[in-house]
C-alpha positions in Angstrom: 9.6 17.6 14.0 8.9 15.3 16.9 7.0 12.1 16.1 3.5 11.8 17.5 3.4 8.1 18.1 0.3 6.0 17.9 -0.8 5.4 21.5 -2.1 2.0 20.7 1.1 0.6 19.3 3.8 2.4 21.4 7.3 2.6 19.9 7.3 2.4 16.2 10.2 0.0 16.0 8.0 -2.8 17.4 6.0 -2.8 14.2 9.1 -4.1 12.3 9.3 -7.4 14.3 8.7 -10.1 11.8 6.1 -12.5 13.1 6.7 -16.0 11.8 4.4 -18.8 12.7 5.8 -22.0 11.2 3.0 -24.2 12.4 0.5 -21.9 10.9 2.3 -21.8 7.6 2.6 -25.6 7.6 -1.2 -25.9 8.3 -2.0 -23.5 5.5 0.3 -25.4 3.1 -1.4 -28.8 4.0 -4.8 -27.2 3.5 -3.7 -25.9 0.1 -2.4 -29.3 -1.0 -5.7 -30.9 0.1 -7.8 -28.6 -2.1 -5.3 -28.3 -4.9 -6.9 -31.0 -7.0 -10.2 -29.2 -6.9 -8.5 -26.0 -8.3 -6.6 -27.7 -11.1 -7.8 -27.9 -14.7 -9.4 -31.2 -15.9 -6.8 -33.9 -15.8 -5.0 -32.5 -12.8 -2.9 -30.0 -14.8 -1.7 -27.0 -12.8 -2.5 -23.6 -14.1 0.4 -21.2 -14.7 -0.6 -17.6 -14.1 1.6 -14.8 -15.4 1.9 -12.2 -12.6 2.7 -8.7 -13.6 4.7 -6.6 -11.2 7.0 -3.6 -11.0 10.7 -4.5 -10.6 11.5 -2.7 -7.3 12.5 -4.9 -4.3 9.2 -4.1 -2.6 7.1 -4.9 -5.6 8.9 -8.2 -6.2 8.5 -9.1 -2.5 4.8 -8.5 -2.8 4.5 -10.4 -6.1 6.4 -13.4 -4.7 4.1 -13.5 -1.7 1.1 -13.6 -4.1 2.8 -16.4 -6.1 3.2 -18.4 -2.9 -0.5 -18.0 -2.0 -1.5 -19.2 -5.5 0.9 -22.2 -5.1 -0.8 -23.2 -1.9 -4.0 -23.4 -3.9 -2.6 -25.6 -6.6 -1.7 -22.9 -9.2 1.7 -21.8 -10.5 2.8 -18.2 -10.8 5.4 -16.8 -13.1 6.6 -13.2 -12.4 6.7 -10.8 -15.3 8.5 -7.5 -14.5 7.1 -4.4 -16.1 8.8 -1.0 -16.0 6.4 1.9 -15.4 6.7 5.6 -15.9 7.3 6.1 -12.2 10.2 3.6 -12.4 11.8 5.3 -15.4 11.8 8.7 -13.9 12.6 8.8 -10.2 13.5 12.4 -9.9 10.7 14.5 -11.3 7.6 15.4 -9.3 4.7 13.0 -9.8 2.6 15.5 -11.7 5.4 16.0 -14.2 5.7 12.2 -14.8 2.0 11.9 -15.6 0.2 11.2 -12.4 -2.2 9.6 -11.6 -1.3 6.1 -12.5 2.4 6.5 -13.0 3.1 3.2 -11.2 0.3 1.1 -12.8 -0.5 2.3 -16.3 1.9 0.0 -18.1 0.9 -2.9 -16.0 -2.7 -2.4 -16.8 -1.9 -2.2 -20.5 -0.1 -5.5 -20.2 -3.3 -7.0 -18.8 -5.4 -5.5 -21.6 -3.0 -6.9 -24.2 -3.0 -10.4 -22.5 0.7 -10.3 -21.8 0.0 -11.1 -18.1 -2.9 -12.7 -16.3 -2.9 -10.9 -13.0 -1.4 -7.7 -11.8 -0.1 -7.1 -8.2 -0.5 -3.5 -7.2 0.1 -1.5 -4.0 -3.5 -0.5 -3.9 -2.7 3.1 -3.0 -1.0 3.4 -6.4 -4.2 2.6 -8.4 -6.2 5.6 -9.6 -9.8 5.8 -8.6 -10.8 5.0 -12.2 -9.3 2.0 -14.2 -10.2 0.6 -17.6 -13.7 -0.9 -17.6 -12.3 -4.2 -18.9 -10.3 -4.7 -15.7 -11.4 -5.5 -12.2 -9.8 -5.7 -8.7 -11.0 -9.1 -7.6 -9.0 -9.6 -4.4 -7.5 -7.6 -1.6 -5.5 -10.5 0.0 -3.3 -8.7 2.5 -2.7 -5.5 4.3 0.3 -4.5 6.4 0.4 -1.7 9.0 -1.3 1.2 7.2 0.5 3.9 9.2 3.2 6.4 8.1 6.4 6.3 10.0 9.1 8.9 10.7 12.6 7.4 10.0 15.7 9.1 11.3 19.3 8.3 12.2 19.7 7.1 15.7 22.6 9.6 16.1 20.8 12.4 14.2 19.4 15.7 15.6 16.8 15.4 18.4 14.5 17.7 16.4 14.3 17.1 12.6 14.1 20.3 10.6 14.5 19.0 7.1 12.0 16.2 6.3 12.0 14.2 3.1 8.8 12.9 1.7 7.4 11.9 -1.7 3.7 12.8 -1.3 1.8 16.1 -1.2 -0.3 14.8 1.7 2.7 14.2 3.9 4.3 17.5 2.9 1.2 19.4 3.9 0.8 17.5 7.1 4.5 18.1 8.1 4.4 21.8 7.4 1.0 22.4 8.9 1.6 20.4 12.1 5.2 21.5 12.6 5.8 25.2 11.7 9.5 25.9 11.0 10.0 22.4 9.6 11.0 22.1 5.9 9.3 19.4 3.9 11.6 18.5 1.0 10.7 16.4 -2.1 12.0 12.8 -2.0 11.8 10.3 -4.8 13.2 6.8 -5.3 12.4 3.4 -4.0 12.5 2.7 -0.2 16.2 1.5 0.0 17.3 4.6 -2.1 15.4 6.9 0.3 17.0 5.2 3.3 20.4 5.7 1.7 19.8 9.4 1.2 18.8 9.7 4.9 22.0 7.9 6.0 24.1 10.3 3.8 22.6 13.2 5.7 20.6 14.7 2.9 17.6 14.8 5.3 17.2 14.9 9.1 14.4 12.4 8.7 12.1 11.0 6.1 8.4 9.9 6.2 7.6 6.5 4.7 4.8 3.9 4.7 5.2 1.4 7.5 4.1 -1.4 5.2 6.9 -1.0 2.7 9.6 -1.1 5.5 8.0 -4.1 7.1 7.7 -6.1 3.9 11.3 -5.3 2.8 12.7 -6.1 6.3 10.9 -9.4 6.3 12.3 -10.3 2.9 15.8 -9.4 4.1 16.0 -6.6 1.6 16.4 -3.6 4.0 19.1 -2.9 6.6 17.7 -0.9 9.5 20.7 -0.8 11.9 21.4 2.7 13.2 17.9 4.0 12.4 15.1 5.2 14.6 11.6 4.4 13.4 8.5 6.0 15.0 5.0 5.2 14.0 2.8 8.3 13.5 -0.6 8.5 15.0 -3.0 7.7 12.1 -5.8 9.9 13.4 -3.5 12.9 13.0 -1.3 11.7 10.1 -4.2 10.0 8.2 -2.6 7.6 5.7 -3.3 7.5 1.9 -6.4 5.5 1.0 -5.7 1.8 0.9 -2.1 2.3 2.1 -0.5 -1.0 3.0 -3.1 -3.1 1.1 -2.4 -5.2 -2.0 -4.8 -5.3 -4.9 -5.0 -8.1 -7.4 -6.3 -7.0 -10.8 -7.4 -9.2 -13.7 -9.4 -9.0 -16.9 -13.0 -9.0 -15.7 -14.0 -11.7 -18.3 -10.9 -13.9 -17.8 -11.3 -17.5 -16.8 -8.6 -17.1 -14.2 -10.6 -14.4 -12.3 -12.2 -16.8 -10.0 -8.9 -18.4 -9.1 -7.4 -15.0 -8.1 -10.6 -14.0 -6.3 -10.2 -16.9 -4.0 -7.3 -15.0 -2.4 -9.6 -12.1 -1.3 -10.1 -11.5 2.4 -13.4 -9.7 3.1 -12.3 -8.4 6.5 -9.6 -6.5 4.8 -11.4 -5.6 1.6 -14.5 -4.0 3.3 -12.7 -1.2 5.1 -10.4 -0.6 2.1 -13.6 -0.3 0.0 -14.7 2.7 2.2 -11.3 4.3 1.7 -11.3 3.8 -2.0 -14.8 5.2 -2.3 -13.7 8.4 -0.5 -10.8 8.6 -3.1 -13.3 8.2 -5.9 -15.6 10.9 -4.6 -12.7 13.3 -4.2 -11.6 12.4 -7.8 -8.0 12.7 -6.6 -4.7 11.4 -8.0 -1.6 9.9 -6.4 -0.2 13.4 -5.7 -3.3 14.9 -4.2 -3.7 15.8 -0.5 -6.1 13.1 0.6 -6.1 10.5 3.4 -8.5 7.8 4.5 -8.3 5.0 7.0 -11.2 2.7 8.0 -11.2 0.3 10.8 -13.7 -2.1 12.3 -15.8 -1.0 15.3 -16.1 -3.2 18.4 -19.8 -3.3 18.0 -19.8 -3.9 14.3 -19.5 -1.6 11.3 -16.5 0.8 10.7 -15.0 4.1 11.7 -13.5 6.2 9.0 -10.9 8.9 9.5 -10.7 11.1 6.4 -8.6 14.1 5.3 -8.8 16.3 2.2 -7.3 19.6 1.1 -10.0 22.2 0.5 -9.1 25.7 -0.6 -5.6 25.3 0.7 -6.5 24.0 4.1 -6.8 20.5 5.5 -10.4 19.4 6.2 -10.9 16.4 8.5 -13.8 14.1 9.2 -14.4 11.1 11.5 -17.6 9.1 10.8 -19.0 5.7 11.8 -21.4 3.4 10.0 -22.2 -0.1 8.9 -21.9 0.2 5.1 -18.5 1.2 3.4 -20.0 3.2 0.5 -22.4 5.2 2.7 -19.6 5.8 5.2 -17.4 7.4 2.5 -20.2 9.5 1.3 -20.9 10.8 4.8 -17.2 11.7 5.3 -17.0 13.5 2.0 -20.1 15.5 2.7 -18.7 16.9 6.0 
């Protein structure tokens, strides 16, 4: 398999450069301190929010980022690590573990039982249907949504054995690259990278967002690896890939505080992707992809992919309203 790189972004390795703007961070911190008093409880007391998260290095990096955003607004975050079914069993296929929801079910239960106040999810892990008492009130951040092909710099020029965790990626690899074997791959990102280094695979397909976040946090060593971003119009990512979702009890007093972290320019295109997922009624091991992006003249363009009767069906639609856009794509 040779990587089809995204023409807009060039070599995939560039996406891993960590962009740090210290003046911008300082400005945000000053702004957060100025408005902190308005966000504290009467008497100036800071609110401590219990933040539920998985215990993987990636999940903890994401939850710590959310805690920092809350701190800038005058609230305190305490991380509560919750082990999910997907964490307990890292070898079985997703369907055997109990997909969909294998990475979120226990965290949602903790919310319902009031053991935590806010849950931090990788949005792509959330099923299309969640308990009615819960609500996603903020999509505060999204990293690069693309898939990447990761290989050893000294590995074979053409990868024949590709490791991947998702049915979508497996089907894309085998359909686009006849003669290439797509092999099941479970485990967290560092574990998958270790398996690649040991030669168990010629290459592996991962989400760019996870690699970027772990590299930024100093939790992932990339020396000796080649990383190529895959063209998202061909390798359409999972719906909401790279986006964070903050989930709370819908009637909780802290909902408004968490909702303040929402960024509409991220949430709107993700809404179209999630609506496509809902219409397909698909789980985390289904062959489905969706990626929406703003159009230059306003509105959005949505690339969608879905397995129908053993074949990949694709659609590319444009429109102004996310829900209607998803319905249009699903009807194609």
